[in-house]
C-alpha positions as CSV (number, residue, x, y, z in Angstrom):
1,M,64.8,140.0,97.1
2,S,63.3,143.0,95.6
3,T,59.7,144.0,96.3
4,E,58.9,143.5,92.6
5,N,60.1,139.9,92.6
6,T,58.2,139.2,95.8
7,S,55.1,140.6,94.3
8,K,55.6,138.5,91.2
9,I,55.9,135.2,93.2
10,N,52.9,136.2,95.2
11,Q,50.9,136.7,92.0
12,L,52.0,133.3,90.8
13,L,51.1,131.5,94.0
14,S,47.7,133.2,94.3
15,S,46.7,132.3,90.8
16,Q,47.5,128.6,91.1
17,P,45.9,125.9,93.3
18,T,47.9,124.3,96.1
19,G,49.2,120.7,95.7
20,I,50.5,121.1,92.1
21,V,53.9,121.0,90.3
22,F,55.4,124.0,88.7
23,Q,57.4,123.1,85.6
24,S,60.5,125.2,85.0
25,F,59.9,125.7,81.3
26,W,56.3,126.8,82.0
27,L,57.5,129.3,84.6
28,S,60.0,130.7,82.1
29,K,57.2,131.1,79.5
30,K,55.3,133.0,82.2
31,G,58.1,135.5,82.6
32,Y,59.9,133.8,85.5
33,S,63.5,133.4,84.3
34,P,65.7,130.5,85.5
35,E,67.7,133.0,87.6
36,L,64.5,134.3,89.2
37,Q,63.4,130.7,89.8
38,R,66.7,130.1,91.5
39,R,66.2,133.1,93.8
40,Y,62.7,131.8,94.7
41,R,64.2,128.5,95.7
42,Q,67.0,130.2,97.8
43,S,64.4,132.4,99.5
44,R,62.2,129.3,100.2
45,W,59.3,130.4,98.2
46,L,59.6,127.2,96.0
47,D,61.1,123.8,96.8
48,P,62.7,121.7,94.0
49,I,61.2,118.3,93.2
50,S,63.7,117.3,90.6
51,A,65.5,118.9,87.8
52,G,62.9,120.9,85.9
53,A,60.1,120.9,88.5
54,M,59.2,122.7,91.7
55,K,56.4,123.1,94.2
56,R,55.3,125.6,96.8
57,A,57.7,125.5,99.8
58,G,56.3,123.0,102.4
59,D,53.5,121.9,100.0
60,K,52.5,118.2,99.8
61,V,52.2,117.2,96.1
62,G,50.8,113.8,95.0
63,Y,50.7,112.2,91.6
64,E,47.5,114.1,90.9
65,G,49.3,117.5,91.2
66,A,51.9,116.2,88.8
67,L,49.3,115.1,86.3
68,Y,47.7,118.5,86.7
69,A,51.0,120.1,85.6
70,L,51.2,117.8,82.6
71,Q,47.7,118.5,81.5
72,T,47.5,122.3,82.1
73,Q,51.1,123.4,81.6
74,S,52.3,120.9,78.9
75,G,49.0,120.3,77.2
76,M,49.3,116.6,77.5
77,T,46.4,114.1,77.6
78,I,48.0,111.8,80.2
79,H,45.2,111.0,82.6
80,P,44.0,108.5,85.3
81,G,42.3,105.7,83.4
82,G,41.3,102.1,83.6
83,K,40.6,100.7,87.0
84,T,41.8,103.9,88.7
85,A,39.2,106.1,86.9
86,L,36.4,103.6,87.6
87,N,37.3,103.7,91.3
88,L,37.3,107.5,91.3
89,L,33.9,107.5,89.6
90,G,32.5,105.1,92.2
91,K,32.1,102.2,89.8
92,S,34.2,99.7,91.6
93,H,32.0,98.8,94.6
94,Y,32.7,95.4,96.1
95,L,35.6,94.8,93.8
96,S,39.3,94.6,94.7
97,F,41.3,97.7,94.2
98,N,44.9,98.3,95.1
99,P,45.2,101.7,96.8
100,N,49.0,101.6,96.4
101,S,48.9,101.7,92.6
102,V,47.3,103.9,90.0
103,T,46.7,103.3,86.3
104,V,47.6,106.1,84.0
105,F,47.1,106.4,80.2
106,G,48.6,108.6,77.6
107,A,49.0,108.8,73.8
108,K,51.7,106.7,72.2
109,D,53.9,109.8,71.7
110,E,53.5,111.2,75.2
111,F,56.4,110.4,77.5
112,L,56.5,111.1,81.2
113,P,59.2,113.7,81.9
114,T,62.2,112.8,84.0
115,W,61.1,114.8,86.9
116,F,57.9,112.7,87.1
117,T,59.6,109.3,86.8
118,K,62.4,110.1,89.2
119,N,60.2,111.5,92.0
120,D,58.7,109.2,94.6
121,W,54.9,110.0,94.6
122,G,54.2,107.5,97.4
123,I,52.3,105.2,95.0
124,D,53.2,103.0,92.1
125,I,52.4,104.5,88.7
126,D,51.4,102.1,85.9
127,Y,51.8,104.2,82.8
128,N,50.4,102.9,79.5
129,K,51.2,104.6,76.2
130,T,48.7,103.7,73.5
131,S,46.6,105.3,70.8
132,F,43.9,102.6,70.5
133,L,41.4,105.4,71.4
134,P,41.7,109.1,70.3
135,A,43.6,111.0,73.0
136,D,40.8,113.5,73.7
137,L,37.8,111.3,73.4
138,G,35.9,110.0,76.5
139,L,37.6,112.2,79.0
140,S,35.7,114.1,81.7
141,D,36.5,116.6,84.4
142,F,37.0,115.3,87.9
143,D,37.3,117.5,90.9
144,F,40.0,116.7,93.4
145,K,40.5,118.7,96.6
146,N,42.1,121.8,95.1
147,F,41.9,121.4,91.3
148,T,40.3,119.6,88.4
149,L,41.8,116.8,86.3
150,K,40.8,115.1,83.1
151,I,40.1,111.4,83.8
152,S,38.5,108.7,81.7
153,N,34.8,108.5,81.8
154,A,33.2,105.2,82.7
155,P,33.0,103.5,79.3
156,R,36.4,104.7,78.2
157,A,37.9,103.5,81.5
158,L,36.4,100.0,81.0
159,M,37.8,99.9,77.5
160,E,41.2,100.8,78.9
161,C,40.8,97.9,81.3
162,L,39.9,95.6,78.4
163,Y,43.0,96.8,76.6
164,L,45.1,95.5,79.5
165,V,43.5,92.0,79.4
166,P,44.9,89.5,80.1
167,E,48.4,90.8,81.0
168,K,47.4,93.3,83.6
169,E,43.6,92.9,84.1
170,E,41.3,89.9,84.5
171,L,38.4,89.5,82.2
172,M,36.1,88.3,84.9
173,G,36.8,91.4,86.9
174,C,36.1,93.6,83.8
175,F,32.7,91.9,83.5
176,H,31.8,92.9,87.1
177,Y,32.8,96.5,86.2
178,M,30.6,96.2,83.2
179,E,27.6,95.1,85.3
180,G,27.8,98.5,87.1
181,L,27.6,100.6,83.9
182,N,23.8,100.6,83.6
183,N,23.2,104.3,83.4
184,I,25.4,105.5,80.5
185,R,24.4,107.1,77.3
186,P,24.5,104.8,74.2
187,T,25.7,107.7,72.1
188,L,28.7,108.0,74.3
189,V,29.5,104.3,73.9
190,Q,28.8,104.4,70.2
191,G,31.4,107.2,69.6
192,L,34.1,105.4,71.5
193,L,33.4,102.0,69.8
194,E,33.4,103.6,66.3
195,N,36.7,105.3,67.0
196,C,38.4,102.5,68.8
197,Q,41.3,100.9,66.9
198,S,41.5,97.7,68.9
199,I,39.4,94.8,67.6
200,K,39.9,92.9,70.8
201,V,38.6,95.7,72.9
202,K,35.5,96.3,70.8
203,R,34.5,92.7,70.7
204,L,35.1,92.2,74.4
205,F,33.2,95.3,75.3
206,L,30.1,94.3,73.2
207,Y,30.2,90.8,74.5
208,L,30.3,92.0,78.2
209,A,27.6,94.6,77.6
210,E,25.3,92.1,76.0
211,K,26.0,89.5,78.7
212,A,25.3,92.1,81.4
213,G,21.9,92.7,79.8
214,H,22.1,96.5,79.7
215,Q,19.2,98.3,78.1
216,W,21.5,100.7,76.3
217,F,23.1,97.8,74.4
218,S,20.0,97.5,72.1
219,S,20.4,101.2,71.1
220,L,23.9,100.7,69.7
221,E,24.3,100.7,65.9
222,L,26.5,97.6,65.6
223,E,26.7,97.9,61.8
224,K,28.7,101.1,62.2
225,I,31.3,99.4,64.4
226,N,34.2,97.6,62.6
227,L,34.7,94.3,64.4
228,G,37.3,93.0,62.0
229,K,37.6,89.4,60.7
230,G,38.9,86.1,62.1
231,K,39.0,84.8,65.7
232,R,40.7,86.4,68.7
233,S,42.1,84.3,71.5
234,I,41.9,86.3,74.7
235,V,42.8,83.5,77.2
236,K,44.5,80.1,76.8
237,N,42.5,76.9,77.0
238,G,39.3,78.9,76.9
239,V,36.0,78.4,75.0
240,L,35.0,80.1,71.8
241,N,32.1,82.5,71.8
242,K,30.9,82.2,68.2
243,K,29.0,85.4,67.9
244,Y,32.0,87.6,68.7
245,A,34.7,85.1,67.6
246,I,36.6,85.4,70.9
247,T,38.1,82.7,73.1
248,I,37.4,83.5,76.7
249,S,37.4,81.6,80.0
250,R,34.7,79.0,80.6
251,E,34.0,80.6,83.9
252,L,32.9,83.9,82.2
253,E,31.1,82.2,79.4
254,E,29.0,80.1,81.8
255,Y,28.6,82.8,84.4
256,G,24.9,83.4,85.2
257,D,23.8,80.6,82.8
258,T,21.0,78.7,84.6
259,R,21.2,75.9,82.2
260,I,24.4,74.5,83.7
């Protein structure tokens, strides 16, 4: 390999953090032709992950490094969300969390590339495509070991959990998450609720926040939040909360009620 090509790969590797994926199309845009990429693989500068993606030779890359590539190289909003984001933010103390699975959210038109889905990241990826919240609203920077990822902030992450109720998440568990959200800005919550397209999520979030007795709840401008019309049944054989017109479990409705 020529000195020029060696210098070029050194420049690439020195400008990027370790533990990430290099997508072939992105490398091509940066001036690394498919032929040059092939030479780098042959010379063991880069190792293939799957068709269309590579990593530093000998580098260990997890799902975080794959998401980093999607966010920074593809401009996608796919991010750790729901219970995974709450766990990363330290909001899941004393609650069950499966370390062998991560919850990831993306917009309805964002698909995981084949190289991502075909690779074994050593962990189960639960990918949820939905546009019930604006793709870029409620995301914050989170520092991993070598790079920074966009993840859901606490209120968005809880709304993502509520979106997955009851198929993938339990409402009682979501309430315990809500109990830990006592130091968040009401303006942050207000913006998310006003832009949320899921009536179910908005009603449940407000119900849980009020039940948790958070001080920030009283600062919300409820009249600006569209809660729709009619009843919403969240669980079967539950009880109706008349204020929010949602059918929830009796366990949750009576939780903390000293009158029973």
